[in-house]
C-alpha positions as CSV (number, residue, x, y, z in Angstrom):
1,M,-24.8,-14.7,-11.4
2,R,-22.7,-13.2,-14.0
3,A,-23.1,-9.6,-15.0
4,Y,-24.7,-8.1,-17.9
5,I,-22.0,-6.5,-20.0
6,P,-24.2,-4.1,-21.9
7,A,-25.3,-2.5,-18.5
8,Y,-22.1,-0.8,-17.9
9,D,-20.3,2.6,-19.9
10,L,-16.8,2.5,-20.5
11,R,-14.4,5.7,-21.4
12,V,-11.0,5.1,-22.7
13,P,-9.3,8.8,-22.9
14,G,-6.5,9.5,-25.1
15,S,-5.1,11.9,-22.5
16,L,-4.3,12.6,-19.1
17,S,-6.1,16.0,-19.6
18,E,-8.9,14.7,-21.6
19,A,-9.5,12.4,-18.4
20,L,-9.1,15.1,-15.8
21,A,-11.9,17.3,-18.0
22,L,-14.2,14.5,-18.1
23,L,-13.9,13.9,-13.9
24,V,-14.5,17.5,-13.2
25,R,-17.3,17.8,-16.1
26,E,-19.8,14.4,-14.4
27,P,-18.0,14.3,-10.8
28,G,-18.6,11.1,-9.1
29,I,-20.1,9.7,-12.3
30,W,-16.7,8.3,-13.8
31,Q,-14.8,5.9,-11.4
32,P,-11.5,5.2,-12.7
33,F,-9.4,2.2,-12.6
34,A,-6.2,0.5,-14.3
35,G,-5.3,-2.8,-14.4
36,G,-8.5,-4.0,-13.2
37,T,-7.6,-6.8,-11.2
38,D,-10.3,-6.6,-8.3
39,L,-12.9,-5.0,-10.7
40,M,-13.0,-8.5,-12.8
41,V,-13.3,-10.3,-10.1
42,L,-16.5,-8.7,-9.0
43,L,-17.7,-8.3,-12.8
44,E,-17.5,-12.0,-13.1
45,A,-19.5,-12.8,-9.8
46,G,-22.3,-10.2,-10.5
47,K,-21.1,-8.1,-7.7
48,L,-19.9,-4.9,-9.7
49,P,-22.3,-2.2,-8.5
50,H,-20.8,1.0,-10.3
51,K,-21.7,0.9,-13.6
52,R,-19.7,3.9,-15.6
53,F,-15.5,3.6,-15.5
54,L,-13.1,5.4,-16.9
55,S,-9.8,3.3,-17.9
56,V,-6.6,4.9,-17.2
57,A,-4.4,2.4,-18.6
58,K,-3.3,3.9,-21.8
59,L,-2.3,7.1,-20.2
60,D,1.6,7.5,-20.6
61,D,1.8,10.2,-18.3
62,L,0.7,7.7,-15.5
63,R,3.4,5.3,-16.4
64,G,7.5,5.0,-15.8
65,I,10.1,5.0,-12.8
66,E,12.1,8.0,-12.6
67,V,15.3,7.9,-10.1
68,T,16.9,11.3,-8.9
69,A,19.5,11.7,-6.4
70,D,16.8,12.8,-3.7
71,F,13.6,10.2,-4.5
72,V,12.5,7.5,-6.6
73,I,9.3,8.6,-8.3
74,L,6.7,5.7,-9.4
75,G,4.0,6.5,-12.2
76,A,0.6,5.0,-10.8
77,L,0.4,2.5,-13.4
78,T,3.7,1.0,-12.4
79,T,3.1,-2.8,-12.4
80,Y,4.1,-5.3,-9.7
81,T,6.7,-7.0,-11.9
82,E,8.0,-3.7,-12.8
83,I,8.6,-3.1,-9.3
84,K,10.2,-6.2,-8.5
85,N,12.8,-6.1,-11.4
86,H,13.9,-2.6,-10.8
87,P,17.8,-2.4,-9.9
88,V,17.3,0.6,-7.9
89,L,14.1,-0.5,-5.7
90,Q,15.8,-3.9,-5.4
91,A,18.7,-2.1,-3.5
92,E,17.1,0.8,-1.5
93,Y,13.5,-0.2,-1.2
94,P,13.4,-4.5,-0.5
95,L,9.9,-4.4,1.6
96,L,8.5,-3.0,-1.5
97,C,9.7,-5.4,-4.0
98,T,8.8,-8.4,-1.6
99,A,5.6,-6.8,-1.2
100,A,4.9,-7.1,-5.3
101,R,6.2,-10.5,-5.3
102,E,4.0,-11.4,-2.6
103,T,1.0,-10.1,-4.3
104,G,-1.4,-12.2,-6.5
105,S,0.0,-14.4,-9.4
106,I,1.9,-13.8,-12.3
107,A,-0.7,-12.8,-14.3
108,T,-2.2,-10.4,-11.3
109,Q,1.7,-9.0,-10.7
110,N,1.8,-7.9,-14.7
111,R,-1.1,-6.3,-14.4
112,G,-2.1,-5.1,-11.5
113,T,-0.8,-1.5,-10.5
114,L,0.5,0.3,-7.7
115,G,-1.6,2.9,-7.8
116,G,-4.3,0.8,-8.0
117,N,-3.2,-0.8,-4.7
118,I,-3.5,2.2,-3.4
119,V,-6.8,3.6,-4.4
120,N,-8.7,0.3,-3.8
121,A,-8.0,1.4,-0.3
122,S,-8.3,-2.2,0.9
123,P,-6.7,-2.7,4.5
124,A,-5.5,-6.4,3.6
125,A,-3.3,-4.3,0.8
126,D,0.4,-5.8,0.4
127,S,2.4,-3.0,-1.1
128,P,0.6,0.0,1.3
129,P,2.8,-1.2,4.6
130,A,5.7,-1.0,3.0
131,L,5.0,2.6,1.4
132,L,4.3,3.8,4.8
133,V,7.6,2.7,5.9
134,Y,9.0,4.5,3.3
135,D,7.2,7.5,4.2
136,G,6.1,7.8,0.8
137,E,4.2,10.7,-0.7
138,I,1.6,10.4,-3.6
139,E,0.6,12.8,-6.6
140,L,-2.8,14.0,-6.7
141,V,-3.8,15.4,-10.2
142,S,-6.7,17.5,-11.4
143,V,-7.8,20.6,-13.9
144,R,-7.1,22.9,-10.6
145,G,-3.5,21.6,-10.9
146,A,-1.1,18.8,-8.3
147,R,-0.6,18.2,-4.9
148,W,2.0,15.9,-3.0
149,P,0.2,15.1,0.5
150,P,2.2,12.4,2.4
151,Y,0.8,9.0,2.0
152,H,0.4,8.6,5.4
153,G,-3.1,9.6,6.6
154,F,-4.4,9.4,2.9
155,H,-6.9,6.7,4.2
156,T,-9.4,7.5,6.5
157,G,-11.8,4.8,7.3
158,Y,-12.5,1.4,5.5
159,K,-12.3,2.3,1.5
160,K,-12.5,6.2,2.5
161,M,-9.4,8.6,0.7
162,Q,-9.0,12.2,0.7
163,I,-8.8,12.3,-2.7
164,A,-11.5,14.4,-4.3
165,S,-14.0,13.5,-7.4
166,D,-12.4,15.2,-9.8
167,E,-8.5,13.8,-8.7
168,L,-6.4,10.8,-10.1
169,L,-3.3,9.4,-8.4
170,R,-0.5,10.4,-11.1
171,A,2.8,9.0,-8.9
172,I,4.4,7.7,-5.6
173,R,7.3,9.6,-4.5
174,L,9.5,7.4,-2.1
175,P,13.0,9.7,-0.6
176,R,16.3,7.9,-0.9
177,R,17.9,7.1,2.3
178,A,21.6,8.0,2.7
179,K,22.0,6.0,5.7
180,P,21.1,2.0,5.9
181,W,18.1,0.9,7.6
182,R,17.7,-2.6,9.3
183,Q,14.3,-4.0,7.1
184,Y,11.6,-6.7,7.7
185,Y,9.0,-7.7,5.8
186,R,6.3,-10.5,6.3
187,K,3.0,-11.1,5.2
188,V,0.6,-14.2,6.9
189,G,-1.7,-15.8,5.1
190,T,-3.9,-19.2,4.4
191,R,-1.2,-20.3,1.8
192,K,2.3,-19.2,1.1
193,A,0.9,-17.9,-2.4
194,Q,-1.9,-16.2,-3.5
195,A,-3.7,-15.6,-0.4
196,I,-5.5,-12.5,1.2
197,S,-3.0,-11.5,4.3
198,K,-4.4,-12.2,7.3
199,V,-1.5,-10.5,8.5
200,C,0.9,-8.1,6.6
201,F,3.9,-6.6,8.7
202,A,6.6,-4.2,7.7
203,G,9.2,-2.5,9.6
204,A,12.7,-0.8,9.3
205,A,14.7,0.8,11.7
206,L,18.2,3.0,11.8
207,M,20.4,1.6,14.5
208,D,23.3,3.2,16.3
209,G,24.9,0.5,18.3
210,G,22.5,-1.5,20.0
211,T,20.2,1.5,20.0
212,I,16.9,2.1,18.0
213,R,17.7,6.1,16.6
214,D,14.5,6.0,14.0
215,V,12.2,3.1,13.4
216,R,9.0,2.7,10.8
217,I,6.4,0.2,11.7
218,A,3.4,-0.6,9.4
219,L,0.9,-3.4,9.3
220,G,-2.2,-4.4,7.1
221,S,-5.3,-6.2,7.9
222,V,-5.5,-5.2,11.4
223,A,-7.4,-2.0,11.1
224,P,-10.1,-0.7,8.7
225,I,-7.1,1.2,7.1
226,V,-3.4,0.2,6.6
227,L,-1.9,1.5,9.9
228,R,1.3,3.0,10.5
229,A,1.9,2.0,14.4
230,V,3.2,5.7,15.7
231,K,3.0,4.6,18.9
232,T,4.7,1.4,18.9
233,E,7.7,3.9,17.1
234,G,7.8,6.1,20.1
235,A,7.6,3.3,22.5
236,M,11.0,1.9,20.7
237,R,12.7,5.2,19.6
238,G,15.8,6.0,21.5
239,R,15.9,2.8,23.1
240,S,18.2,-0.2,23.3
241,V,16.5,-3.7,22.0
242,T,16.3,-5.7,25.3
243,P,13.6,-8.0,26.6
244,A,11.7,-5.3,28.4
245,V,11.6,-3.2,25.4
246,I,10.4,-5.8,23.1
247,A,7.3,-6.4,25.9
248,A,6.3,-2.8,26.2
249,A,6.5,-2.3,22.2
250,E,3.9,-5.4,21.9
251,E,1.8,-4.4,24.7
252,T,1.6,-0.9,22.5
253,L,0.8,-2.2,19.6
254,A,-1.9,-4.6,21.1
255,R,-3.8,-0.9,22.0
256,E,-2.7,0.8,18.7
257,I,-4.3,-1.9,16.5
258,A,-8.1,-2.8,16.0
259,P,-8.5,-6.5,14.4
260,I,-11.3,-8.1,14.0
261,D,-13.2,-11.6,13.1
262,D,-13.9,-11.8,9.5
263,I,-14.0,-15.0,6.9
264,R,-10.1,-15.4,7.1
265,S,-9.3,-15.3,10.5
266,T,-10.2,-13.9,14.3
267,A,-9.3,-10.6,16.1
268,R,-7.3,-13.1,18.9
269,Y,-5.2,-14.6,16.1
270,R,-4.4,-11.3,14.0
271,L,-3.7,-9.5,17.6
272,R,-1.3,-12.5,18.4
273,V,0.5,-13.1,15.1
274,A,1.3,-9.1,14.9
275,Q,2.9,-9.3,18.2
276,N,5.0,-12.1,17.4
277,L,5.9,-10.1,13.9
278,L,7.1,-7.3,16.0
279,N,8.8,-9.4,18.5
280,E,10.7,-11.2,15.4
281,F,11.2,-7.6,13.8
282,L,13.2,-6.3,16.7
283,S,15.0,-9.6,17.3
284,Q,16.5,-9.3,14.4
285,L,17.5,-5.7,15.0
286,A,19.1,-6.8,18.5
287,K,21.4,-9.4,16.8
């Protein structure tokens, strides 16, 4: 069954201030969207429940990649293609570039946006694990002003976020790290391309000889939200990479994640794969 197009309303504001004014004037009525790569699938299938949409795709205030001495700031409308082709992101944030290359088809990469991937709030999204590993922050704007909460903690449950009905995601800010971190990204799906992940793993570690001085681990598709594995990080931080430490980290991860059985995979498979990816990450650090 296809959707009945006249049943939907669309507004295209000419400026960010116009968009924010509409959101505060009619809170909860207008759903913002940008590339629409997920919305169009639901629309075509006749399964798009919300009826009133606000297109932010033409707002220049949400575009651009800015590089400063301390941060790289990506506008919410930054596409996956722009991410994977940017030289600073390639050099300093390879996990995010890999996630961008593995997101959907070329058409999706050209149209889909980083901000959309965040506010769509899918636990199977490809770029959020990388953003968690990089200690990303997000800028939320409204007529009341702007705020910069950490991305870690933004998602509170399945399709639930700490964003008010009158706020828009304007940008994502990534701190630049002076010291080199060892980095690892792996997406496991039914196919090697154009597949929703069964498990997505991103990890980075700052090594001091054979000791893990600091570490970040994030996973997708193993919990109701994209998960930062803080307890697993704690089991590794300050320790040398040994078989005993790897085993302890795998056990901690098993207690920290909450995979489920669904149409794409089973909880047992996701748990085993997540532990295997952690093992591979740590084994590479040992080398």
